[in-house]
C-alpha positions as CSV (number, residue, x, y, z in Angstrom):
1,M,105.0,40.3,112.2
2,T,103.7,41.8,109.0
3,H,105.5,44.4,106.9
4,T,102.7,46.7,105.9
5,S,102.3,50.4,105.7
6,A,99.6,53.0,105.4
7,R,102.0,55.1,103.3
8,R,101.6,55.3,99.6
9,P,103.8,52.7,97.9
10,T,106.5,53.7,95.4
11,R,105.8,53.0,91.7
12,G,107.8,50.0,90.4
13,A,109.6,49.7,87.1
14,K,107.3,47.4,85.1
15,H,103.6,47.1,84.6
16,G,102.7,49.6,87.2
17,V,103.7,47.3,90.1
18,Q,103.9,49.1,93.4
19,L,106.9,48.8,95.6
20,E,105.6,48.1,99.1
21,P,107.8,49.6,101.9
22,I,109.6,47.4,104.4
23,H,110.3,49.3,107.6
24,D,112.3,46.9,109.7
25,S,115.2,46.1,107.4
26,S,118.5,47.9,107.4
27,N,119.2,46.9,103.8
28,V,115.9,46.4,101.9
29,A,113.6,49.5,101.6
30,A,110.8,48.0,99.5
31,T,109.8,45.1,97.3
32,S,107.2,44.2,94.7
33,H,106.3,41.1,92.7
34,D,104.8,41.1,89.2
35,P,102.6,38.0,88.7
36,I,102.4,38.6,85.0
37,T,106.2,38.4,84.5
38,N,107.0,36.5,87.7
39,S,109.6,39.0,88.5
40,M,110.5,40.6,91.9
41,Q,111.8,44.1,92.3
42,V,113.8,45.0,95.3
43,K,114.7,48.6,96.3
44,F,117.6,48.9,98.7
45,R,118.2,51.7,101.2
46,N,120.9,53.1,99.0
47,G,118.2,53.9,96.4
48,F,119.1,51.2,93.8
49,I,116.4,49.0,92.4
50,Y,117.1,45.5,91.1
51,Q,114.9,43.1,89.3
52,Y,115.0,39.3,89.8
53,D,113.2,37.3,87.1
54,G,111.7,33.9,87.7
55,V,110.9,34.5,91.3
56,P,107.7,32.8,92.4
57,A,105.1,34.8,94.3
58,G,105.6,32.5,97.3
59,E,109.2,33.4,97.5
60,H,108.3,37.1,97.5
61,D,105.8,36.5,100.3
62,A,108.4,34.5,102.3
63,L,110.9,37.4,101.9
64,R,108.4,39.9,103.2
65,A,107.4,37.7,106.2
66,A,111.0,36.7,107.2
67,P,112.3,37.7,110.6
68,S,115.4,38.9,108.8
69,V,114.5,40.3,105.4
70,G,118.2,40.9,104.4
71,G,119.2,37.5,105.5
72,H,116.4,35.8,103.7
73,F,117.2,37.9,100.6
74,H,120.8,36.8,100.5
75,Q,120.1,33.2,101.2
76,H,117.0,32.6,99.1
77,V,117.0,35.3,96.4
78,K,120.4,36.7,95.6
79,S,122.0,33.3,95.7
80,K,119.4,31.7,93.3
81,Y,118.2,34.4,90.9
82,A,120.1,36.8,88.6
83,G,119.5,40.4,89.4
84,V,119.7,43.3,87.0
85,R,119.9,46.9,88.2
86,I,116.9,48.8,86.8
87,G,117.0,52.0,88.9
């Protein structure tokens, strides 16, 4: 199952990176990855946006492809990378 959308993505916080919507997660609303800074932005359904630095592009891809985006986020991102609220 892919997590794509025909809707226009939301503008991310850095370098014009676009937040791509995730429709089948009850917790995560959108994500983006900036290959220049190797950072991932995650927008939650509550509207908050967090940035996680040092996240490889492959980890972002795995998050978006996971059967449970929230479960993958908690196990593989939140537990390994420091997040800072940016929005």
